C-alpha positions in Angstrom: -26.2 43.2 139.7 -22.6 44.2 140.2 -20.6 45.0 137.0 -17.0 43.9 137.0 -15.0 45.7 134.3 -11.9 43.4 134.8 -13.9 40.3 134.2 -15.4 41.8 131.0 -12.0 42.8 129.9 -10.7 39.3 130.3 -13.6 37.8 128.4 -12.9 40.2 125.5 -9.2 39.3 125.6 -10.0 35.6 125.6 -12.4 36.1 122.6 -9.8 38.1 120.8 -7.2 35.3 121.4 -9.6 32.6 120.1 -10.5 34.6 117.0 -6.8 35.4 116.3 -5.9 31.8 116.6 -8.8 30.8 114.4 -7.8 33.2 111.7 -4.2 32.2 112.0 -5.1 28.5 111.5 -7.2 29.5 108.4 -4.4 31.6 107.0 -2.0 28.7 107.4 -4.5 26.3 105.8 -4.9 28.6 102.8 -1.2 29.0 102.5 -0.7 25.3 102.7 -3.4 24.3 100.1 -2.8 27.4 97.9 1.0 27.6 97.8 2.3 24.2 98.7 -0.5 21.9 97.6 -2.0 24.0 94.8 -0.7 21.8 92.0 -2.0 18.6 93.8 -5.5 20.1 94.0 -5.4 21.2 90.4 -4.3 17.7 89.3 -7.0 15.9 91.1 -9.2 13.9 88.6 -12.4 15.2 90.3 -11.4 18.9 89.8 -14.3 20.4 87.9 -12.1 22.8 86.1 -10.0 20.0 84.7 -13.2 18.1 83.6 -14.5 21.3 81.9 -11.2 22.0 80.2 -11.0 18.3 79.0 -14.5 18.5 77.5 -13.4 21.6 75.4 -10.4 19.9 73.9 -10.8 19.5 70.1 -8.9 16.2 69.5 -7.4 15.7 66.1 -8.9 13.4 63.5 -7.5 9.9 62.8 -7.6 9.0 59.0 -6.6 6.0 57.0 -3.9 5.9 54.3 -6.5 7.4 51.8 -7.5 10.2 54.2 -10.8 8.5 55.0 -11.8 9.7 58.4 -11.9 7.0 61.1 -12.4 9.1 64.2 -13.2 12.8 64.7 -14.8 15.2 67.2 -18.3 16.4 67.3 -20.6 18.2 69.8 -20.4 21.8 71.0 -17.5 24.1 71.8 -18.1 23.6 75.5 -18.7 19.9 75.3 -16.7 17.9 72.6 -17.6 14.3 71.9 -15.5 11.7 70.1 -17.2 10.0 67.1 -16.0 6.7 65.4 -17.2 6.3 61.8 -16.5 2.6 61.3 -16.3 -0.2 63.9 -14.1 -2.4 61.6 -11.1 -0.5 62.7 -11.3 -1.6 66.4 -9.3 -2.2 68.4 -6.5 -0.5 66.3 -7.9 3.0 66.6 -9.1 2.2 70.1 -11.2 4.6 72.1 -11.2 7.9 73.9 -13.4 8.3 77.0 -13.5 10.9 79.7 -14.6 8.2 82.1 -12.5 5.2 81.0 -9.4 6.8 79.4 -7.8 5.8 76.1 -6.8 2.7 74.2 -5.2 1.9 70.8 -3.9 4.8 68.7 -6.0 7.1 70.8 -3.7 6.2 73.7 -0.3 5.9 72.0 -0.7 9.3 70.2 -2.8 11.0 72.9 -0.5 14.0 73.4 -0.5 14.7 69.6 -4.2 14.1 69.2 -4.9 16.4 72.2 -2.6 19.1 71.0 -0.6 19.3 74.3 2.0 22.0 74.2 5.5 21.5 75.7 6.5 25.1 75.1 5.7 27.2 78.2 5.5 30.5 76.3 3.0 29.0 73.9 1.0 27.6 76.8 0.9 31.0 78.6 -0.2 32.7 75.3 -3.0 30.2 74.7 -4.2 30.6 78.3 -4.2 34.4 78.3 -5.9 34.6 74.9 -8.4 31.8 75.9 -7.6 29.9 72.7 -9.1 26.5 72.4 -6.8 23.5 72.7 -6.8 21.9 69.2 -5.1 18.6 68.4 -3.3 17.4 65.4 -4.6 15.0 62.8 -2.9 11.6 62.5 -2.7 9.4 59.4 -2.4 5.6 59.6 -1.1 3.1 57.1 -4.5 1.2 57.4 -6.6 0.9 54.3 -10.2 1.1 55.5 -11.7 -0.8 52.4 -9.0 -3.6 52.8 -9.7 -3.7 56.5 -13.4 -4.3 55.8 -12.6 -7.0 53.3 -10.4 -8.8 55.9 -13.2 -8.5 58.5 -15.5 -10.2 55.9 -12.8 -12.9 55.4 -13.0 -13.8 59.1 -16.7 -14.2 59.0 -18.2 -14.7 62.5 -15.1 -16.5 63.8 -12.9 -15.5 66.8 -9.4 -14.7 65.9 -7.1 -12.2 64.3 -5.7 -11.2 60.9 -2.9 -8.9 59.7 -1.9 -7.6 56.2 1.5 -6.0 55.8 2.8 -4.2 52.8 6.6 -4.7 52.5 8.4 -1.5 51.7 11.8 0.2 52.3 13.0 3.2 54.3 16.3 3.9 52.8 18.2 0.6 53.2 15.9 -0.7 55.9 12.9 -2.9 55.5 9.5 -1.5 56.6 6.3 -3.4 57.0 3.3 -1.0 56.6 0.2 -2.3 58.4 -2.6 -2.2 55.8 -5.1 -4.2 57.8 -5.2 -5.4 61.4 -8.3 -7.3 62.6 -9.2 -8.7 66.0 -12.5 -10.4 66.6 -14.8 -10.2 68.3 -14.7 -6.4 68.5 -16.8 -3.6 70.0 -18.4 -0.3 69.2 -16.4 2.5 70.7 -19.4 4.9 70.3 -21.2 2.8 72.9 -18.1 2.4 75.2 -19.4 4.4 78.2 -22.6 2.4 78.2 -21.0 -1.1 77.7 -17.6 -0.8 79.3 -18.4 -2.8 82.4 -19.8 -5.6 80.3 -16.9 -5.5 77.9 -14.4 -5.9 80.7 -15.9 -9.1 82.0 -16.9 -10.5 78.6 -15.1 -14.0 78.3 -14.6 -13.4 74.6 -12.3 -10.5 75.4 -13.4 -7.9 72.8 -11.1 -5.3 74.3 -8.1 -7.4 73.6 -6.2 -6.8 70.4 -5.5 -10.4 69.5 -3.3 -9.4 66.6 -0.7 -7.8 68.9 -1.4 -9.2 72.5 -2.8 -12.7 72.2 -0.1 -15.5 72.2 -0.7 -18.8 70.5 1.0 -22.1 70.0 2.3 -22.0 66.4 2.0 -25.7 65.5 3.7 -26.6 62.2 3.4 -23.0 61.1 6.8 -22.6 62.8 8.5 -25.2 60.4 9.5 -22.8 57.6 11.4 -20.7 60.1 13.3 -23.6 61.7 14.2 -25.3 58.4 15.4 -22.0 57.0 18.2 -22.3 59.6 19.0 -25.9 58.4 19.5 -25.6 54.6 20.7 -29.2 54.4 17.4 -30.5 55.7 15.5 -27.9 53.7 16.8 -29.3 50.4 15.2 -32.7 51.3 12.0 -31.3 52.5 8.5 -31.2 51.1 5.1 -30.5 52.6 4.3 -34.2 52.6 7.3 -35.4 54.6 7.5 -32.6 57.1 6.7 -34.8 60.0 9.7 -37.1 59.2 12.0 -34.2 58.8 10.8 -32.6 62.0 11.8 -35.8 63.7 15.3 -35.6 62.2 15.6 -32.0 63.2 14.7 -33.0 66.8 17.7 -35.4 66.8 20.0 -32.6 65.7 18.9 -29.7 67.9 19.2 -29.2 71.6 16.8 -27.1 73.6 19.4 -24.3 73.5 19.4 -24.6 69.7 15.6 -24.1 69.6 15.8 -21.2 72.0 18.5 -19.6 69.8 16.2 -20.0 66.7 13.4 -18.4 68.7 15.5 -15.4 69.4 16.8 -15.1 65.9 13.3 -14.8 64.5 12.2 -12.3 67.2 9.8 -14.6 68.9 11.2 -14.0 72.4 10.7 -10.3 72.6 8.0 -7.7 72.0 8.3 -5.8 68.8 8.5 -2.0 68.9 5.1 -0.9 67.7 2.5 1.9 68.0 0.0 -0.3 69.9 0.3 -2.3 73.1 1.9 -5.7 72.5 2.1 -8.8 74.5 4.4 -8.7 77.5 6.7 -11.5 76.5 9.1 -13.3 78.9 12.0 -15.0 77.0 11.6 -18.8 77.4 14.3 -20.9 79.0 15.3 -24.6 78.4 13.3 -25.5 81.5 10.2 -24.4 79.7 10.7 -27.1 77.0 9.5 -30.4 78.3 9.9 -32.2 74.9 12.2 -31.0 72.1 10.1 -33.1 69.6 6.8 -31.3 70.6 8.5 -27.9 70.7 9.9 -28.3 67.2 6.4 -29.3 66.1 5.1 -26.1 67.7 3.2 -27.8 70.4 4.9 -26.6 73.6 4.9 -23.6 75.9 6.7 -21.6 73.2 4.2 -19.1 72.0 3.9 -16.2 69.5 1.6 -13.4 68.6 0.2 -12.9 65.0 2.3 -9.7 64.7 5.5 -11.6 65.5 4.6 -14.2 63.0 3.8 -11.6 60.4 7.2 -9.9 60.8 9.1 -13.2 60.7 7.2 -14.2 57.5 8.1 -10.8 56.0 11.7 -11.8 56.3 11.1 -15.0 54.4 9.1 -13.1 51.8 12.0 -10.8 50.9 15.7 -10.9 51.6 15.8 -12.5 55.1 15.7 -9.3 57.0 13.2 -8.7 59.8 11.2 -5.5 58.9 10.2 -2.8 61.3 6.3 -2.5 61.6 4.8 0.9 61.0 1.2 1.9 61.6 1.4 5.7 62.0 2.7 7.4 58.9 2.1 11.1 59.2 0.9 13.9 61.4 -0.7 17.2 60.2 1.2 20.3 61.3 -0.2 23.7 60.3 -2.2 22.2 57.5 0.7 20.1 56.1 1.2 16.4 56.4 4.6 15.6 58.0 6.1 12.1 57.9 6.0 10.5 61.3 8.0 7.5 62.5 10.6 6.4 64.9 14.2 6.2 63.8 14.9 3.0 61.9 17.3 0.6 63.6 19.7 -1.1 61.1 19.2 -4.9 61.2 21.3 -7.6 59.6 19.7 -10.3 57.5 18.8 -13.5 59.4 19.3 -15.7 56.4 20.5 -15.4 52.9 18.0 -14.2 50.3 18.6 -17.4 48.4 17.6 -19.5 51.4 14.5 -17.3 51.9 13.5 -18.0 48.2 14.2 -21.7 48.7 11.8 -21.8 51.7 9.1 -20.2 49.6 9.5 -22.7 46.8 9.9 -25.8 49.0 7.4 -25.2 51.8 4.7 -22.9 50.5 2.0 -24.2 48.3 1.3 -22.2 45.1 -2.4 -21.5 44.6 -4.6 -19.2 42.6 -7.8 -17.1 43.1 -8.4 -17.5 39.3 -6.8 -14.2 38.8 -3.9 -14.0 41.2 -1.2 -16.6 42.0 0.0 -16.5 45.6 1.8 -18.8 48.1 0.0 -20.2 51.1 1.0 -22.2 54.2 -1.6 -23.5 56.7 -1.4 -25.5 59.9 -3.6 -26.5 62.8 -2.6 -26.9 66.4 -4.5 -28.4 69.3 -5.4 -25.7 71.9 -7.4 -27.8 74.3 -9.7 -30.8 74.6 -11.3 -31.0 71.2 -10.2 -27.4 70.4 -7.9 -26.4 67.5 -6.5 -23.2 66.3 -6.0 -22.7 62.5 -3.2 -20.7 61.0 -2.9 -19.4 57.5 0.1 -17.5 55.9 -0.2 -16.0 52.5 2.4 -14.3 50.3 1.0 -12.1 47.5 1.8 -12.3 44.7 3.7 -15.6 44.3 6.5 -14.0 42.5 8.4 -11.2 44.4 5.8 -11.0 47.2 4.8 -7.5 48.3 2.2 -8.5 50.9 2.2 -10.8 53.9 -1.2 -12.0 55.1 -1.8 -13.8 58.4 -5.0 -15.4 59.7 -5.6 -17.2 63.0 -8.9 -18.8 63.7 -9.3 -19.7 67.4 -11.8 -22.6 67.4 -12.1 -26.1 66.0 -15.3 -25.3 64.1 -13.6 -22.6 62.1 -13.3 -23.2 58.4 -11.1 -21.0 56.1 -13.3 -18.7 54.1 -11.4 -19.2 50.9 -14.0 -17.3 48.7 -13.7 -14.1 50.7 -9.9 -14.6 51.3 -9.4 -14.9 47.6 -11.3 -11.7 47.1 -8.9 -10.0 49.5 -5.9 -11.5 47.7 -7.2 -10.1 44.4 -7.6 -6.7 46.0 -4.0 -6.8 47.2 -2.7 -7.9 43.8 -4.5 -5.0 42.2 -3.2 -2.4 44.6 
């Protein structure tokens, strides 16, 4: 067999060329993914390092106004778990899930609860010293005992309820959320097991009906409309409201009704710490009948939160308050007041008119211990289906609390015994 050194040399050169090209391509690939696409790789949701880091985060606690713990972390240092101590607070507190994300307060205050650092030097220090990521505690205005009482007042019905405490921030009106209920609800401790079923559940337990569900108001809207017509208000009583509605319909145009809707804040989503309904301002074309619209039986809708805020204006001096759910954040062991800057608002109506609406349109009633004002209305929501509204002002003189209930089905009956117990609790607080 003849040995050709030139052929052997060519083969070695070819092999060297192929290996050089291969290593060159590998080098370029490493540079591409390491230098230019490194951040993209790190940010991928399936990055095991991110998952491990997320599992080690010690989220802050969520507590009620009396510092009763509503949500806290458990588990081990390497694998933290989120624990919810009472399901009556859903869907306000919401949930935290590595698989399904966040909702409620867990979502809106996620960066605070996680302890995310915006200071690069502090972030580098924590990384170098391998310090655990620890979030800050958050305090809500909710009163857990009152929340449980309101849940009992709803019974087994579908609907929502809100209790607001009227307060002041300097010269501005504030409405502290003492209770916010949406039924049916869910157990956030079982979220990972039940999430797929909850999403398709026709009763929509993941929906916060208090802030996101929109309802026809029915005659519950009447106090707000007549507050803008003092002349008719003077001739009004609960018994002749249908007759007066008819007269108002002859005076107002569709544009007048839309203006009233805007004045009371029904055509926009209120600024709040939780997700609210995505509201599109109505137009005159949306109102097919001015008579039905003034009676609250049209396409003009509202959420319980919107109604609660408008009622708060009637309960005080005619000024729409700003709702507040989150009141404080713990920073280095000290509670620090938390809240967005208050936006000055002018009164919608004169305080004397607000008082006249209370005296004329609300019915005075008593639990036996506490006198309060109540206004109720029902509105057809479908074939043989009715929603039932209840507005309460507690106490009857100089109200400090606004109570809203909405029952979604025609079989619902107002649970007066348990509601009166809730009213007495408010009067004593």
